[in-house]
C-alpha positions as CSV (number, residue, x, y, z in Angstrom):
1,G,14.0,3.7,24.5
2,V,11.4,2.4,22.1
3,S,12.7,1.5,18.6
4,Q,11.0,2.8,15.5
5,T,9.8,-0.7,14.7
6,Q,8.3,-1.1,18.2
7,R,6.6,2.3,17.9
8,R,5.1,1.3,14.5
9,I,3.8,-2.0,15.9
10,R,2.2,-0.1,18.9
11,D,0.7,2.5,16.6
12,A,-0.5,-0.1,14.1
13,A,-2.4,-1.8,16.9
14,Q,-4.3,1.4,17.5
15,R,-5.3,2.0,13.9
16,R,-8.2,0.1,12.4
17,F,-6.8,-0.6,8.9
18,T,-3.1,-0.8,9.3
19,I,-1.0,-3.8,8.3
20,S,2.8,-3.9,9.1
21,G,3.1,-0.1,9.3
22,H,1.1,0.6,6.0
23,R,-2.2,2.4,6.3
24,L,-4.4,0.7,3.7
25,L,-8.1,0.9,2.7
26,E,-10.1,-1.8,4.4
27,G,-7.0,-3.7,5.5
28,S,-5.8,-4.7,2.0
29,S,-2.2,-6.1,1.7
30,T,-1.8,-4.6,-1.8
31,C,-2.3,-1.3,-3.7
32,A,-1.8,-0.4,-7.3
33,V,0.5,1.7,-9.5
34,Y,-1.4,4.8,-10.4
35,E,0.6,6.1,-13.4
36,A,3.1,4.3,-15.6
37,A,6.7,4.3,-14.4
38,P,9.4,3.6,-17.0
39,A,12.4,1.3,-16.5
40,Y,15.1,2.9,-14.2
41,S,12.6,5.1,-12.3
42,D,13.4,5.7,-8.7
43,S,9.9,6.6,-7.7
44,V,6.3,5.5,-8.4
45,V,2.8,6.9,-7.7
46,M,0.7,4.3,-5.8
47,E,-3.1,4.4,-5.2
48,G,-5.5,2.5,-3.0
49,L,-4.0,3.8,0.3
50,E,-5.8,5.4,3.2
51,P,-6.5,9.1,2.2
52,N,-4.7,11.9,4.0
53,A,-2.5,9.6,6.1
54,D,1.2,8.8,6.7
55,V,1.3,5.6,4.7
56,F,5.0,4.8,4.3
57,F,8.1,5.3,6.3
58,E,11.8,5.3,5.4
59,G,13.0,1.7,5.4
60,D,9.6,0.1,4.5
61,L,9.6,-2.5,1.8
62,F,7.3,-3.2,-1.1
63,G,7.2,-5.7,-4.0
64,L,6.5,-4.9,-7.6
65,G,6.9,-7.1,-10.6
66,G,8.7,-9.9,-8.7
67,N,11.3,-7.6,-7.2
68,C,11.7,-6.0,-3.8
69,Y,12.4,-2.3,-3.1
70,E,13.2,-0.2,0.0
71,I,11.5,3.1,0.6
72,T,13.9,6.0,1.1
73,Q,11.6,8.7,2.6
74,D,8.3,8.9,4.4
75,A,5.2,9.4,2.2
76,R,1.8,10.8,3.0
77,S,-1.2,10.1,0.8
78,D,-3.5,12.8,-0.7
79,A,-7.3,13.0,-0.4
80,N,-7.6,10.4,-3.2
81,G,-5.4,7.8,-1.4
82,R,-2.4,8.3,-3.8
83,T,1.2,9.1,-3.0
84,R,4.6,9.2,-4.8
85,V,7.0,6.7,-3.2
86,F,10.8,7.1,-3.6
87,F,12.9,4.0,-3.2
88,M,16.4,2.6,-3.3
89,W,17.5,0.8,-6.5
90,R,15.8,1.7,-9.8
91,F,13.2,-0.4,-11.5
92,W,14.6,-3.1,-13.7
93,K,11.7,-2.8,-16.0
94,G,8.8,-0.4,-16.5
95,H,5.4,-0.7,-14.8
96,V,2.0,0.3,-16.0
97,A,-1.0,1.8,-14.3
98,G,-2.9,-1.0,-12.5
99,D,0.2,-3.2,-11.7
100,I,-0.3,-4.7,-8.2
101,V,2.1,-3.6,-5.4
102,T,2.7,-6.0,-2.6
103,L,2.9,-4.3,0.8
104,V,3.0,-7.1,3.3
105,K,5.9,-9.6,3.2
106,P,7.2,-8.7,-0.3
107,T,9.6,-11.3,-1.8
108,A,12.5,-11.3,-4.2
109,R,14.9,-13.8,-5.8
110,F,18.5,-14.0,-4.8
111,Q,21.5,-16.2,-5.8
112,F,24.9,-16.8,-4.4
113,V,27.7,-14.6,-5.8
114,S,29.9,-17.6,-6.4
115,S,29.7,-21.4,-6.1
116,E,31.9,-21.2,-3.0
117,E,29.3,-19.2,-1.0
118,G,27.4,-20.7,1.9
119,T,30.1,-23.2,3.0
120,L,30.0,-24.2,6.6
121,A,33.0,-23.8,8.8
122,H,33.2,-25.9,12.0
123,N,35.2,-25.5,15.1
124,L,35.0,-27.5,18.4
125,V,32.0,-25.6,19.7
126,T,30.0,-24.0,16.9
127,G,29.5,-23.9,13.2
128,E,29.5,-20.8,11.2
129,A,28.2,-20.0,7.7
130,S,28.3,-16.8,5.8
131,F,27.5,-15.9,2.2
132,K,27.1,-13.1,-0.3
133,A,24.0,-13.0,-2.5
134,V,22.7,-10.6,-5.1
135,E,19.1,-10.0,-6.1
136,V,18.2,-11.5,-9.5
137,P,16.1,-9.1,-11.6
138,F,12.9,-10.7,-12.6
139,F,11.7,-10.0,-16.2
140,E,8.5,-11.4,-17.6
């Protein structure tokens, strides 16, 4: 069968202003926070999306304030191009209306859990490395 990602890519190719599964106005790779969201919120209202459309799907990522978040449920925009987005992990800090949301290739900062992480183990045929990392909250 066709995976959800493959289906999104195929559907994206058929939509005029879609980037990486997000339906955006005029192909923008960002949108904005519509109403202030305090620290420890688990949802945020975004604006600047295509009106009356399925704009986010469970598992999509977005970046805000230097941190990366995973969307936990599908979201459909209203007639004004706004929608409330629920996500995993709460905000480390509050966000105000107008803050820019990165929708395409969001980034975050991570660090090794300990100094022993990332060591390379060799055998006669292959090398193997594994590590544990945690996201470092970004505060301005």
